[in-house]
Structures are given as structure tokens and as C-alpha cells.
C-alpha positions in Angstrom: 0.0 0.1 0.0 1.3 3.5 -0.7 -0.1 7.1 -0.9 -1.3 8.6 -4.2 1.0 9.8 -7.0 2.5 13.2 -6.8 1.7 13.6 -2.9 3.9 16.1 -0.9 7.0 14.6 0.3 8.0 14.6 3.8 11.4 13.9 5.8 11.8 13.7 9.5 15.2 13.4 11.3 16.7 12.9 14.7 20.1 13.5 16.1 19.8 11.7 19.4 17.7 11.8 22.5 18.9 12.4 26.0 19.5 14.6 29.1 19.2 17.9 26.6 18.2 20.9 28.6 18.3 24.4 27.7 20.2 25.4 30.9 23.2 23.3 30.0 23.5 24.8 26.5 25.1 28.1 25.3 23.1 30.2 22.9 26.2 29.3 20.2 25.8 25.5 21.1 22.1 25.5 20.5 22.6 27.4 17.1 25.1 25.1 15.9 22.8 22.1 16.5 19.9 23.9 14.8 21.9 24.7 12.0 23.0 21.3 11.4 19.7 19.7 11.7 18.6 22.2 9.2 21.5 21.4 6.8 20.6 17.6 7.0 16.8 18.4 6.3 17.8 20.5 3.4 20.0 17.7 2.0 17.3 15.4 1.9 14.6 17.7 0.8 16.8 18.5 -2.4 16.4 14.6 -3.3 12.6 14.6 -2.5 11.8 17.8 -4.4 14.1 16.6 -7.2 11.8 13.4 -7.7 14.3 11.2 -5.8 13.3 8.2 -3.7 12.6 8.1 0.1 15.6 5.9 0.5 17.9 8.3 -1.4 16.7 11.2 0.8 17.2 9.2 4.0 20.9 8.5 3.1 21.4 12.3 2.0 20.2 13.5 5.4 22.1 10.9 7.3 25.2 11.5 5.4 25.1 15.3 6.2 24.8 14.2 10.1 27.4 11.6 9.8 29.9 14.3 8.5 28.8 16.8 11.2 31.2 16.1 14.7 28.3 17.2 16.7 26.5 14.0 16.5 27.6 10.4 17.5 27.7 8.8 14.1 30.6 9.1 11.4 33.1 12.1 12.5 32.4 12.7 16.0 31.5 9.1 17.1 32.3 8.2 20.5 35.1 5.8 21.6 34.9 1.9 22.7 36.8 1.0 26.0 40.0 0.3 24.0 39.9 3.6 22.1 38.5 2.6 18.9 35.4 4.0 17.0 33.0 1.2 15.8 30.2 2.3 13.6 26.7 0.8 13.0 24.3 1.7 10.6 21.1 0.4 8.8 18.5 1.4 6.0 15.1 -0.2 5.0 13.0 0.3 1.8 9.2 0.3 2.7 8.3 -0.5 -0.8 10.1 -3.6 -0.8 11.2 -4.4 2.6 14.7 -4.7 1.5 17.3 -3.8 3.9 20.9 -3.4 4.6 22.9 -3.0 7.5 26.8 -2.7 8.7 28.0 -3.2 12.2 31.5 -2.5 14.0 33.0 -0.6 10.8 36.0 1.4 11.6 37.2 2.9 8.1 34.0 3.7 6.1 33.4 7.6 6.1 29.8 7.1 5.7 28.4 3.9 7.3 24.8 4.6 6.1 26.4 4.3 2.6 27.7 0.9 3.3 24.3 -0.1 4.6 22.7 0.9 1.5 25.2 -0.8 -0.7 24.6 -3.9 1.3 21.0 -3.5 0.6 21.4 -2.8 -3.1 24.3 -5.0 -4.1 24.3 -8.1 -2.1 21.9 -11.1 -1.3 22.5 -10.3 2.5 21.0 -7.9 5.1 24.0 -7.3 7.3 27.8 -7.3 7.1 30.0 -6.8 10.0 33.6 -5.7 10.7 36.6 -6.2 8.3 34.2 -8.1 5.9 32.0 -5.1 5.6 34.8 -2.8 5.1 36.4 -5.0 2.2 32.9 -5.0 0.7 32.4 -1.2 1.2 35.9 -0.7 -0.3 35.4 -2.9 -3.4 31.8 -1.0 -3.9 33.7 2.1 -4.3 32.7 3.8 -1.0 35.2 6.4 0.7 37.5 4.7 2.9 39.3 7.0 5.6 42.0 6.5 8.4 40.3 5.8 11.6 41.8 8.9 13.0 39.3 10.9 10.8 36.5 10.2 13.2 38.5 11.5 16.3 37.4 14.6 17.9 39.0 16.0 21.2 35.6 16.3 22.8 35.1 12.4 22.4 38.6 11.6 23.6 37.9 13.6 26.8 34.6 11.8 27.2 36.2 8.7 27.0 38.9 9.6 29.5 36.3 10.8 32.1 34.2 7.5 31.6 37.5 5.5 32.2 38.6 7.3 35.1 35.0 6.7 36.8 34.8 3.2 35.8 31.4 3.8 33.8 29.8 2.8 30.7 28.3 6.1 29.3 24.9 5.8 28.1 25.3 8.3 25.4 21.8 9.3 24.8 20.4 9.7 28.6 23.5 11.2 30.3 23.9 8.4 33.0 26.3 5.4 33.8 25.6 1.9 34.0 25.8 2.5 38.0 23.3 5.3 37.7 25.6 8.2 38.3 25.1 11.4 36.4 27.4 12.1 33.4 29.1 15.6 33.0 26.9 17.9 31.2 28.6 17.8 27.9 28.4 14.3 27.7 24.5 14.4 27.6 23.9 16.1 24.4 25.4 13.5 21.7 23.3 10.8 20.0 22.5 8.4 17.3 21.2 9.9 14.2 18.3 8.8 12.0 15.9 9.8 9.2 12.6 8.5 7.8 10.9 9.7 4.6 8.0 9.5 2.5 8.6 10.2 -1.2 6.1 11.7 -3.7 5.0 8.4 -4.6 4.1 7.6 -1.0 7.0 5.1 -0.5 8.7 5.0 2.7 12.3 4.5 3.8 14.1 4.7 7.1 17.7 4.7 8.4 19.8 4.9 11.5 23.7 5.4 12.3 25.6 5.7 15.4 29.0 5.2 17.2 27.2 3.4 20.2 28.1 4.2 23.8 31.2 5.8 25.2 33.4 3.2 26.8 31.4 0.3 25.4 33.0 -3.1 25.3 34.7 -3.8 22.0 32.6 -5.5 19.6 29.4 -4.5 21.2 26.5 -3.6 18.6 23.1 -1.8 19.7 19.9 -1.5 17.9 20.8 0.9 15.4 21.9 -1.8 12.6 19.2 -4.2 13.7 16.3 -4.3 11.6 13.1 -4.3 13.6 14.9 -2.8 16.6 16.4 0.5 15.5 15.1 0.8 11.9 12.0 -0.4 10.4 9.9 0.6 7.1 6.9 -1.0 5.4 4.7 1.3 3.2 1.5 -0.6 4.8 2.4 0.9 8.2 5.4 3.2 8.9 9.0 4.2 8.7 10.6 4.3 12.2 14.1 5.4 13.5 15.0 5.1 16.9 17.6 6.7 19.5 18.3 5.8 22.8 19.6 2.8 25.2 20.1 0.2 22.3 19.6 -2.9 24.7 16.3 -1.9 25.5 15.2 -1.1 21.9 16.5 -4.6 21.1 14.4 -6.3 23.8 11.5 -4.2 22.5 12.0 -4.7 18.9 11.0 -1.1 19.2 10.9 0.2 15.7 8.8 -3.0 14.6 6.7 -2.6 17.7 5.3 0.7 16.1 4.3 -1.0 13.1 2.8 -4.0 14.9 0.6 -1.5 17.0 -0.6 0.1 14.0 -1.3 -3.1 12.0 -2.8 -5.3 14.7 -4.1 -3.0 17.3 -5.3 -0.3 14.8 -3.5 2.6 16.7 -2.8 5.9 14.9 0.8 6.5 13.9 1.2 9.2 16.6 -0.5 6.9 19.4 1.8 3.8 18.5 5.1 5.9 18.5 4.2 7.5 21.9 3.3 4.1 23.3 6.8 2.7 22.3 8.6 5.6 23.3 7.0 6.2 26.6 5.8 2.7 27.8 7.5 0.0 26.0 11.0 0.9 25.8 11.1 2.3 29.7 9.5 -1.1 30.6 12.6 -2.7 28.9 15.0 -0.8 31.0 15.8 2.1 28.7 15.0 5.7 27.7 15.0 7.2 24.3 12.8 8.4 21.4 11.5 7.5 17.9 10.5 9.5 14.8 8.1 8.0 12.2 6.1 8.8 9.2 3.4 7.0 7.2 2.7 6.6 3.6 0.1 9.4 3.7 2.7 11.8 5.1 1.6 11.7 8.8 4.5 12.1 11.1 5.1 11.4 14.9 8.1 12.3 17.1 8.0 11.1 20.8 10.7 10.8 23.5 10.9 9.7 27.2 13.9 11.8 27.9 14.6 15.7 28.5 15.0 16.3 24.8 15.7 15.1 21.3 17.5 16.8 18.4 14.7 16.6 15.7 13.4 18.1 12.6 10.8 17.7 9.8 10.7 19.5 6.3 7.4 19.0 3.8 7.6 19.5 0.4 9.5 22.8 -0.7 8.8 24.2 2.9 11.3 25.4 5.3 13.0 23.1 7.7 11.5 23.0 11.3 13.8 22.0 13.8 13.4 21.4 17.8 15.6 20.2 20.7 13.8 20.5 24.0 10.4 19.2 25.1 7.6 21.4 24.2 
């Protein structure tokens, strides 16, 4: 099922959910985030108004966010306990339910492009580690030295987490022991995008560096189809951000679609239930964004804030950070 031909396309993005409060941000920091979110929306919008597919728009928006060091994806991603940066990403096409994902990649400049290549150029859904990198290089994707992703802020964040012996839950600013993270550790997060194109076709994508000081080899929900990413024209395209383990135990992104399909919930009600009830019941916090084939959108989060934005047709980008 898809929407009518020639409908107004819609793009929704997120840049992570967490303990994001106005009092902890300078005016310049807030403006930098708003500018980066708007740039990602405009990148995807250009694809959509040019007649491009929802999948292409999702990739364009996420590439913009991966290239921005403000977010925990691509350049500026967080470090593992052994000082590496391991990226995870996935994408799903709602028209065909084809999907692609990569996990634990360290040298691919834009992990979302690698996920897209897995979807379009292999018979598989997920590739991991060195095998995924070898494939990405053979596919002509840009390969960089791992140091490209390093930023001083993330190195300092790792040092603090190591000194305090904690695993930084990057999205909600708390440690595994429940101790609060320092204020500048609370504002970074997984990135994602969902889109409905002019044909009513849907797509969703998600990209992340995971958790600061995470165990080497840990994989969260972002590359897991049905957990961090889901798209099906019959229900919705969904991308999540939060504590990955809770999203995996919840099958959070797919749960939104299931509530629509089997319980008859509206898109907004389904996203609200998963963000505010299902994920917390499984031990985590976070948020989800979603769009359906008629262009309805939903954005809900159980945290203090979520970097987010939407653009419709040729309209201007609308971005927000804090709870209303």
C-alpha cells in the first residue's frame, strides 16, 4: 500500500535523545545544533523535490549528520573501551522491505552508504567488521584512516568514563551505575531519518557510534532491522535513538508498526506508546521518529530532549531540541 501519486514528500530526522536541557547549552551551541539539523533536512529535501526516492533522501540526510562532528555517528562518534570507534548503521526500503546494515566498521567514512550498498548490491542484510569494510571499499565507497573520526571532545569523554569506571549511556547522560554524566556528555546521539516520497513510498535509516566506553564489539539496536530501524509502506517508517539494549529487547521500531497493524493505533499513538511505555518497561529511555505513507509524522521521546526536525515539500525546515 502506498499514498497517491504526486503527494507532498516529507522528511523527518533525529540527532539523538537524552538529557538535553536549555540551561546546559550556550546560545552558540544551540544554534550550531539547529544549523546542523536544518542542513541535514535540506540535503534530504533536495533529493525529494527533485523526484528522488525516500531511500535516497534518508541517505542524503544521514550523510550530512555523519559528516557533522556534533553527533554520535561518523566523524565525532564515541570511543569504545579500547579507544576505537566502531560504527553501526542500517537502512530499509518500505516499498520492497529490502534492508541493509553494517556493524563494527571503523574505516568507512559514511556507514549509512555502506548499509545502502549491502541492501542494493548483495543478497544479504547485514555485514560486520573487516568483511563489511572490504565490501564497502570494493563498492567504491570512501575509506578513511580511523583517526578521521576522532574529535577532542570524544577523547575527553572517554577519559572521564574510564576514570569513573562507567559505561556512558550516550543518549540519557547516565552511567551503568546510575551516576550522572558530566553535562557535555549528555548532548550527543545516534542519528536517523525517515521519509515519504512523492509516490508514497517510505524509507528509514539509522547510524551510530554506540556508547562511550562500550566493550569492543558491542552492537546496539541501530543496525538491527526491527529494533532501531523499520520501514513498510503498509504501516510506517521508524528510526529510534536511545539505550540500544532496551530497543532490541522491545523490537521497538517494528513494535510501532505492529501496534498500527494489529491494534489499530494511529501513527502518533503507536510511537508514543513505544517511546513512553514499551522502551522504559525494558529498562531504557530514548525516542522515535516515524512517518506513514500519507505523510503523517510522529516524534516522541521519554528523555528531556531530542534533536529533531521535519521538512515538507518545498517548505522550510522546522527543528526543535527540547520538550515542548
